[in-house]
Structures are given as structure tokens and as C-alpha cells.
C-alpha positions as CSV (number, residue, x, y, z in Angstrom):
1,M,3.5,18.3,-30.9
2,N,3.6,14.8,-32.3
3,H,0.6,12.8,-33.6
4,D,-0.7,10.2,-31.2
5,I,-2.8,7.1,-31.8
6,P,-6.5,7.5,-30.7
7,A,-6.6,7.0,-27.0
8,Y,-10.3,6.9,-26.2
9,G,-13.0,4.3,-26.1
10,L,-10.9,2.5,-23.5
11,W,-13.8,1.9,-21.1
12,S,-11.9,-0.8,-19.1
13,L,-9.4,1.9,-18.1
14,V,-12.3,4.2,-17.1
15,V,-13.6,1.5,-14.8
16,I,-10.2,0.4,-13.4
17,N,-8.9,4.0,-12.8
18,S,-12.1,5.1,-11.3
19,A,-12.2,2.1,-9.0
20,I,-8.6,2.6,-7.9
21,F,-9.0,6.2,-6.9
22,I,-12.5,5.8,-5.3
23,M,-11.4,2.8,-3.3
24,F,-8.2,4.5,-2.3
25,A,-10.2,7.5,-1.0
26,F,-12.7,5.1,0.7
27,S,-9.9,3.4,2.5
28,F,-8.7,6.7,4.0
29,F,-12.1,8.4,4.5
30,K,-14.2,5.4,5.7
31,P,-17.7,7.1,5.5
32,K,-20.1,6.3,8.2
33,T,-22.8,9.0,8.4
34,T,-25.2,10.2,5.8
35,R,-23.1,13.3,5.5
36,D,-19.9,11.3,5.0
37,W,-21.5,9.3,2.2
38,R,-22.8,12.5,0.6
39,T,-19.2,13.9,0.6
40,F,-17.8,10.7,-0.7
41,G,-20.5,10.3,-3.3
42,T,-19.9,13.7,-4.8
43,F,-16.2,13.1,-4.9
44,S,-16.7,9.8,-6.6
45,A,-18.9,11.4,-9.2
46,F,-16.1,13.9,-10.0
47,I,-13.6,11.0,-10.4
48,V,-15.9,9.1,-12.7
49,A,-16.6,12.1,-14.8
50,L,-12.9,12.8,-15.1
51,F,-11.8,9.3,-16.2
52,V,-14.8,9.0,-18.6
53,E,-13.3,12.0,-20.6
54,M,-9.7,10.9,-20.0
55,Y,-10.1,7.4,-21.5
56,G,-13.8,7.0,-22.6
57,F,-15.4,9.8,-24.6
58,P,-13.5,13.1,-24.9
59,L,-16.6,15.4,-24.6
60,T,-14.5,18.5,-24.0
61,I,-12.2,17.9,-27.0
62,Y,-15.3,17.1,-29.1
63,L,-17.1,20.4,-28.2
64,L,-13.9,22.5,-28.6
65,S,-12.5,20.5,-31.6
66,G,-13.2,23.3,-34.1
67,W,-11.4,26.0,-32.2
68,L,-8.6,23.6,-31.0
69,T,-7.8,22.4,-34.5
70,R,-7.7,26.0,-35.9
71,R,-5.6,27.1,-32.9
72,F,-3.3,24.1,-33.1
73,P,-3.2,22.9,-36.8
74,G,-1.5,19.7,-37.6
75,V,-2.2,17.9,-34.3
76,D,-4.3,14.9,-33.6
77,P,-7.2,15.9,-31.3
78,L,-7.9,12.3,-30.5
79,G,-4.3,11.7,-29.2
80,H,-3.9,11.3,-25.4
81,D,-1.3,14.0,-25.1
82,F,-3.7,16.6,-26.6
83,G,-6.1,16.0,-23.7
84,H,-3.7,17.6,-21.3
85,L,-5.2,21.0,-22.2
86,W,-3.2,23.2,-19.9
87,Y,0.0,21.8,-21.5
88,T,-1.5,22.3,-24.9
89,L,-2.9,25.8,-24.4
90,L,0.2,27.1,-22.8
91,G,2.4,25.9,-25.7
92,F,4.6,23.5,-23.9
93,E,6.6,20.9,-25.8
94,G,7.7,17.4,-25.1
95,D,6.0,14.7,-23.1
96,P,3.2,16.3,-21.0
97,H,3.6,13.7,-18.3
98,F,7.0,15.2,-17.4
99,N,5.8,18.8,-17.6
100,R,5.9,21.0,-14.5
101,I,2.1,21.2,-14.5
102,H,1.6,17.5,-14.5
103,I,4.3,17.0,-11.8
104,A,2.6,19.7,-9.7
105,S,-0.8,18.0,-10.1
106,N,0.7,14.7,-8.9
107,V,2.1,16.5,-5.9
108,V,-1.2,18.1,-5.0
109,I,-3.1,14.8,-5.5
110,F,-0.7,12.8,-3.5
111,G,-0.6,15.5,-0.8
112,G,-4.4,15.5,-0.7
113,F,-4.5,11.7,0.0
114,I,-1.9,12.0,2.7
115,L,-3.9,14.8,4.4
116,L,-7.1,12.7,4.1
117,S,-5.4,9.7,5.7
118,G,-3.8,11.8,8.5
119,A,-7.1,13.5,9.3
120,W,-9.0,10.3,9.4
121,R,-6.6,8.8,12.0
122,I,-6.9,11.8,14.2
123,L,-10.6,11.9,13.9
124,F,-11.0,8.2,14.6
125,E,-8.9,8.5,17.8
126,A,-10.9,11.5,18.9
127,Q,-14.2,9.7,18.3
128,R,-13.0,6.7,20.1
129,E,-12.2,8.8,23.2
130,G,-15.2,11.1,22.8
131,K,-13.1,14.2,22.4
132,L,-12.9,17.1,20.0
133,A,-10.3,16.5,17.3
134,T,-7.8,19.4,17.6
135,T,-4.4,17.8,16.9
136,G,-2.5,16.9,13.7
137,P,-4.2,18.4,10.6
138,Y,-7.0,19.6,12.9
139,S,-4.6,22.0,14.6
140,Y,-4.2,23.8,11.2
141,V,-7.7,23.8,9.9
142,R,-11.1,22.7,11.3
143,H,-12.0,20.7,8.2
144,P,-8.9,18.9,6.8
145,Q,-10.9,16.1,5.2
146,Y,-12.9,18.5,3.1
147,V,-9.6,20.4,2.3
148,A,-8.1,17.1,1.2
149,F,-11.0,16.3,-1.2
150,I,-10.8,19.8,-2.7
151,A,-7.0,19.5,-3.1
152,I,-7.3,16.1,-4.9
153,M,-10.0,17.5,-7.3
154,F,-7.9,20.6,-7.9
155,G,-4.9,18.4,-8.7
156,F,-6.9,16.5,-11.3
157,L,-8.0,19.7,-12.8
158,L,-4.4,20.7,-13.3
159,Q,-3.7,17.4,-14.9
160,W,-6.7,16.9,-17.1
161,P,-9.3,19.8,-17.2
162,T,-12.7,19.1,-18.7
163,L,-15.8,21.2,-19.1
164,V,-17.8,18.9,-16.9
165,T,-15.3,18.8,-14.0
166,L,-14.6,22.5,-14.3
167,V,-18.3,23.1,-13.8
168,M,-18.5,20.4,-11.0
169,F,-15.5,21.7,-9.0
170,P,-17.0,25.0,-7.7
171,I,-20.3,23.3,-7.1
172,L,-18.7,20.6,-5.0
173,V,-16.6,23.1,-3.1
174,T,-19.8,25.0,-2.3
175,V,-21.4,21.7,-1.1
176,Y,-18.4,20.9,1.1
177,V,-18.5,24.4,2.6
178,R,-22.2,24.1,3.4
179,L,-21.7,20.6,4.9
180,A,-18.9,22.0,7.0
181,R,-21.0,24.8,8.3
182,R,-23.8,22.5,9.2
183,E,-21.3,20.2,10.9
184,E,-19.9,23.1,12.9
185,R,-23.4,24.0,14.3
186,E,-23.9,20.5,15.4
187,T,-20.4,20.2,17.0
188,R,-20.8,23.5,18.8
189,A,-24.1,22.3,20.3
190,Q,-22.1,19.3,21.7
191,F,-18.8,20.9,22.8
192,G,-19.9,24.5,23.7
193,D,-17.1,26.7,24.9
194,T,-14.4,24.2,23.9
195,W,-15.6,24.4,20.3
196,D,-15.8,28.2,20.5
197,R,-12.2,28.5,21.7
198,Y,-11.0,26.0,19.1
199,A,-12.9,27.7,16.3
200,A,-11.6,31.2,17.3
201,Q,-8.0,30.1,17.0
202,T,-8.2,27.6,14.1
203,P,-9.3,28.7,10.6
204,A,-11.9,26.6,8.7
205,F,-10.1,25.8,5.5
206,L,-7.0,27.9,4.9
207,P,-4.2,27.3,7.5
208,R,-2.3,30.0,9.3
209,W,0.5,27.5,9.8
210,R,0.1,27.7,13.6
211,R,-0.4,24.5,15.5
212,D,-0.9,25.5,19.1
213,S,-4.7,25.9,19.4
214,G,-4.5,25.6,23.2
215,V,-7.8,23.6,23.2
216,S,-8.2,20.5,25.3
217,G,-10.6,17.8,24.2
218,Q,-14.0,17.7,25.8
219,K,-16.1,14.5,26.1
220,G,-18.7,14.2,23.5
221,K,-18.9,13.5,19.7
222,A,-15.9,14.5,17.6
223,H,-16.3,16.6,14.5
224,A,-15.3,15.5,11.0
């Protein structure tokens, strides 16, 4: 692995990259309710924590520097490439940005944003008509927007794992699952049997790759 110039203390990049991804997610998610803002806020905190370590202060590298320098002698721990820890720990060579892990992370992140956008369009239309959202991504899973946020965060963990985000990830997944369960209770109270039939045929988070739920929309408030 080649030595790199120090790549931290670049706080302008922290602000710019955080703003880009947060605003990108905002344009797709468009939070309205308190629950929406809570979901978006926790996701934004994850993004900021990620880019702080990616370009600002490498806390994970600092805490693990003793072990990392012994394990990988002759490398520059303050080089940007060294921060791609999966690439480093698995012993890959070459530019980490063209490594299969980095490429896979980009695919997962991009796919998450596509899912988030597609789910919002379906949800917006359902809310406008006062129906239960059951088409598009909602025909695969009951909570595609939460799945999208989890996928995006997982993609970033593949690309640039840090101790802070590795701790945050399971916590945020738990928060999203709890928000989804609360949302389901409220939606069932509004849609009754229509929701029961939909929930019985459509998994919450992991798709069965089967679209035909056979559930028609019922007037009321759509779920997120």
C-alpha cells in the first residue's frame, strides 16, 4: 500500500458532503410528521458522523492506530486510502475506490436512494387519494422507506466503517423497527381488515419478491 498525504482536517468537505447527502435524502423523503423528522434526523446524524471521520478527524484510526500500525507496518495511517478499513483489513491492493467492496457499497447506496424516491412517490399518491399504499415498492415490503435508509447506511459502512457508525447502525435499525411497529398499529386502526390482508401477504422489511398482494386501497390515511 502506498503512502498518502494527510487527508483529514478538511472540514469544508465534511460540511459539503454531509449537506449533499442530507439534502438528497430530504428531496426524496420530504418529512412532514414528527415521526418523519425523527427518522430523517437520526439518518442525518449518521451521515454527519460518517463524514466527520472520513474528512475531519479520524477517531477510529486514532483509537486503533497502535494495532493498525503493528498489523500494517510501513503505511501512513493518516492517508485517505487507509481509512477504507475493509479494504485494508482484507489485504486488498491497488486503488480502494475501484475495489469490489467500494463498488458494491456504491451500488447499495444508489439503490437505497432509488428505493427511497420510488417509495415516496407511491406514498404521496396514496395519501393524496386517501388510500393504503400497496403498489410499487409497497407491494414487496410494508416499509420500503425504512429499508431504504437502512440500505444507504449499510452501504456507507461497507465503504468507510467507523467505530461510531458501527455503534449507531444497530441502534438506528432498532429505532426504525420500533417506529414501523408504532406506525402499523396506527394504520391498522384506520384501515382495519384492508390492512390485515395487506400485512398478512406483505413482509415488513425483507421482500419475498412477490408483488400481487391482492389488496385494494381503502379510504383513509396512507401509511409510510
